[in-house]
N, C-alpha and C positions, 0 to 999 in steps of 0.2 A: 683721779686725773684722766682726762680723755686720752685714749690710746693714740699713739703717733704712727702714722703710715709712712714708712720709708721704703715701701715695696717697689717692685719693678713697674715699668710703664703699662698703661692700659691698652696700648696698641701692639698687636703681634706683627711679625714680619712675613706672614704668609699671604698678606694682602687683604685678608678678610676684614680687618679692622683698621686699615690704613686710612688716614684722613682723606676726605673727599676733595677732589680738585675741580668739582663741577663749577663752571662759571669763571674760573680763574683765567686772567689774561695770560698770553704766552710771553711772559717777560722773565728775565733771569733773577731779578731781585726777590727779596722776601716781602712781597706785597700781601696784604690781607684783604678781606672782602669789604672793608670800610675805607680802602684807599690808602691806608698807612703803609709805610715802607720801613722795615727794620734795618738799621745800619750799625747799631750799637750792640755788640755781642758780650753778654755776661756769662762767664763759665764758673760755676761752683766747683771747687776741686776737693772739698772735704766737708764733713759734717762736724768735725772735731773743733773745739775751741778752748783756749786757755782761760776764758772767763765764763761766767754763768749769769749774764745780764737778765734781770727779772722779766723784761719785756720780750725776750727772745728764746731763752732756753730754760728748761726745768733745772732744778738744783743738781740733779744727778747727771745732767748732760743728755744728749740725744742717743737713741740706740745706734750702736756702731754699724756702719756700712761695711760688709765683708770686703776685705782688701781686693779680692779678685773682681769685685763689682765696680771698683773705682776706675775711671779712665786713666790710662798710663800717660806719661809725658809724650810718647810718640803718637798716641791716639789723639791727645789734645792738640798737638801740633798739626796733625792732619786735618782736624775739624777747623782749626784756624785758617789753614791754607784754603780749604773749600769755601769757608765763609767769606774770605777776602777776595779770592780769585773768581769765584763763581756766583756769589750771592750778594755782593755789594757791601759787605761789612767794612766799616771805616775805622772802628776802634774796638779794642778788646780789653775787658776788665776781668780779672780773676778774683773770685769771692769765696766765701765759705758758708758756714763755719768761719774758721780763721785760716787763711791761706798759708800763713807761716807755720802751721802745724804739719804741712807737707815738707818732709826733709828734701824732697826732690823739686822744690819750687823753682830753684835756679835753672834746673834742667827743663822744666815746663816752659819757662820764659824763653830760654835759649832756643828750644825747638820751635816755639811759636814765632820768634823773631826771624829764624832762618826760613820758616815756611812763608812768612809774609813780610819781607824786608821793608822797613820804613813805617810799618803800622804802629799806631800808638798802643802801647801795652802798659796797663796799670793794674794795681791791686787795691782792694778795700781791706783794711787791716786794723786790728786794735793796737798795733805797734809794739807789742811785747816781744822782745827778742830781736827786733829790727836792727838795733844798734850793732849786733853781732853778725848780721847777714846782709846788710844793705849794700856793701861794696860788691859782693858776688852777684846780687840781684841786678844792680846797675850794669855790671860788666856783661850780664847775660842779655840785657836789652830792656830792662824796666825803665819806663819813661816818666811815670807819674804814680802818686800814691794818695789815697784818701785814708785818713786815720779817724777812727770812731772815738769820740771823747765827749761824755755827757756832762761832766762836772770836773772842776779843779779843786774841789774840797775832798781831801783824802778820806775822811771818815765816810762821807756820803758816797764816794766812789766805791769803797769797800762794801757798803751796804747794797748799792745798786747792782754791782757785778758779782757779789759774793766772793770777792778776792781783793786783797790789799796790794794792788799792783800799779797804783797811779805813778810812782816814781819810774817804773819800767816803761810805761806808756810815754811819759815825758822824755825819757832817754831816747826812745825810738823817734819821737818828733825831732829832737835835736840832731839825731844821726841822719834823718832824711834831709834836713836842711843842709847839713854839712856835705852830703853826697850830691847836692844839686837837684834834688827832686822837688823843684818848685815850679809854679806856685803850689804850696802844700795846703790841701783842703782838710778841714775837720768836719766830721759829721756828728751832730748831737741830736739824739731822739728827744723830742719835746714831751715832757711828762709833768704831771702835777708836782711830783717830788723834786724835779729839777728846775721848775719855773722860777723859784726864788733866787736861784744862783745863775740865771741866764745872763744877766748883765755882767756879772763877774767873769763868766766864761768868755763873753765877747771881748771884754777889756783885756783879758789874758791873751786871747788869740791875736788881737791887734798888736799887742806888745811883742809877741813871739813871731810876728810876720806871717801868720796863718790866715786863711780865708775860712771863716766859720759859716756853716750852713745848718740851720735847724730843720728837723724833719718831723712832721706830724706823725704821731704814733699810729701805726696801722694794725689791723687785726690779724697779725701774723705771728703772734706769740704761741709757743708750744703748748701752754696750759689753757689757751682759749679763754682768757679772763678779760680780754679787751672789752671796753664798754664805751660807746659813743659819748655818753653823758659825762664820762670821766676824763676824756682826752682834752688836751689843750689846743684850741684852734689857733691858726696863724694870727688872726685879728687880736686875740688876747695877748699873745707874745709881743706883737708890735706895740701894744699899749704899755706893756711892762718895760720894754726896752726904751721906749720914748720918754719914760720918766727920767732916764739917765743920759740918753744920747739924742742928738738931733738926727732924725732919719729922713732922707729924701730918696724918692724912687730913682733907681738907676736902670739903664738899658741892660738887657740880657746879653751876655757875651756870645751866646749861641741861641738862636730862636727856638731850637728844639730842646734846649736844656730845661729841666724841670724847676730849677730854683728861680724864684723871684728875688731880685736884688735891691738893696737899699744902700746908699752912701751913708757912712757913719760920720757925723759931725763935719759934713761937707766933703768927705773923701780925703785921699783916694781909697781909704779902707772901706770895705763893704761887708754887709752881712746878708746871707741868703736864707730864704725860707722855702722849703719844699712842702707845699700844702697838699699832700697826696689825697687827703680825705675831703677837706672843705673847699678846695679849689682844684678839683680833679683836672689832670692834664692827659687823661686817657686818649682823648681825641688826637693828640699829637705824639703819642708814644712811638718811639723808634727802636725799641729794645727787643732782642731775642735772647732767650736764656737756655743754657744747657746745664743740666744738673750734674752732680759728681758721678752719677751712674751712667751718664751719657744719654739722657733723654731731653728732648726739646720741650721746654715749657714756654708757651707763647705769652702767658700772662701770669703774674705772681698769684692772682686770685682764681686761676682756673686749675682744676685738679687733673685734667687730662694731660698726659705726657706721651710723647712720641719717641720710640726707642731707636736711637741711631747706633748704639753700641753693638747690637746684634749684626748689623751690616758691616760695621768696622771690623768685627772679629770673624766674620764668615765670608770673606771674599767679596763684599760689596764694592762696586766701583765708586769713584768720586761722584760720577754723574748720578748714580742711584741714590747715594746719600744726600746729595744736593736736592734731588727731586722730592725725597721724603721730607726733608727739612722745609722745602717750599710748601708742601701740603700742610704741615703742622702750623705754619704761620698763616696760611690762607684761612684756617679755621679759628683764628684768634677771636676771642670775644670782644664785644664793643667796649667794655670797661669793667671796673671792679665791682660795681653794683652795691657799694656799701650803703648808699642811701635808699636802696630798693627794699620794700617791705619783704620780710622773710629772708634777708641776706644771711647766707651761711658762709663762714670763713673757710678757706681751703684747709684740707686735712694736714698738709705738710707745712711746717713752720718756716720762717725766714732762715733759721739756722740750717735747715735741711736742704733748701733749694737755692740759697744765695740771694743777695740783694740786688 
């Protein structure tokens, strides 16, 4: 298996390797050289996960990040404050790995809420254990949740995730509804193995009052086995769903949102498709990412990372951290380049850097 790189960032903090700011306009936001502005902050808080999904993690899991290398709740709260106050961030999502694997998740959310009152705080989770923790998370300031669910067939779920935990995921979904975390969105990775059950999953989601979004499988698996000729494109999924449902195109709720929407049987229920590969939305990307070790990753498909943690822990001012962050985003690449000859996937997988 290809070795996994969970190492520290490629930029040092002595200035020698800091991102170039040449040509950048003097604006406070996270603008890049292609004119995009990042307002959506994704923070990965752990590489650990309670599942081992075949398209994300190897069976043995990812190499552990030393505890001292993980950002603390206080450090995360500080980055949220800087992002919102100084850099124009408008929403924050905590990812992983699995965020619920952090015992201090409620503290992370509470500190972030205190740092940026009124900001939208959400998590992307597999839902396992959520029923036991959702009340504390909502009390801390959690406003939304996306739950990953690729199939409602228990045997298939166990095969895909290498864990027989479907009832626990469903319990988490029900708990989120009961706690008022609505609209609740479900994320399903589109794969050959799950395509035959896609219509069943959509029917189940509608019955449960969830908004389902299918996501084209991207080359972000830890084992680097993704192949373009094996993936299921959005067009094929639409054809399969149209055999059972009447689909009509719906307007996007947010012009910058990546999901294309369709009304199901006339609505109001909808289904979304995030066609990351075949209908790239890189030109409209508004995301900035911070890894669990405190590095800025401007693009999921770029291996360069800019270290904020060193400044956080060595007396760096908020202004200095913000300026380094701006430089990282100014250097953002144009797109993922999956269709470019010689495309090489990033060394670090989705589980290591967050979605």
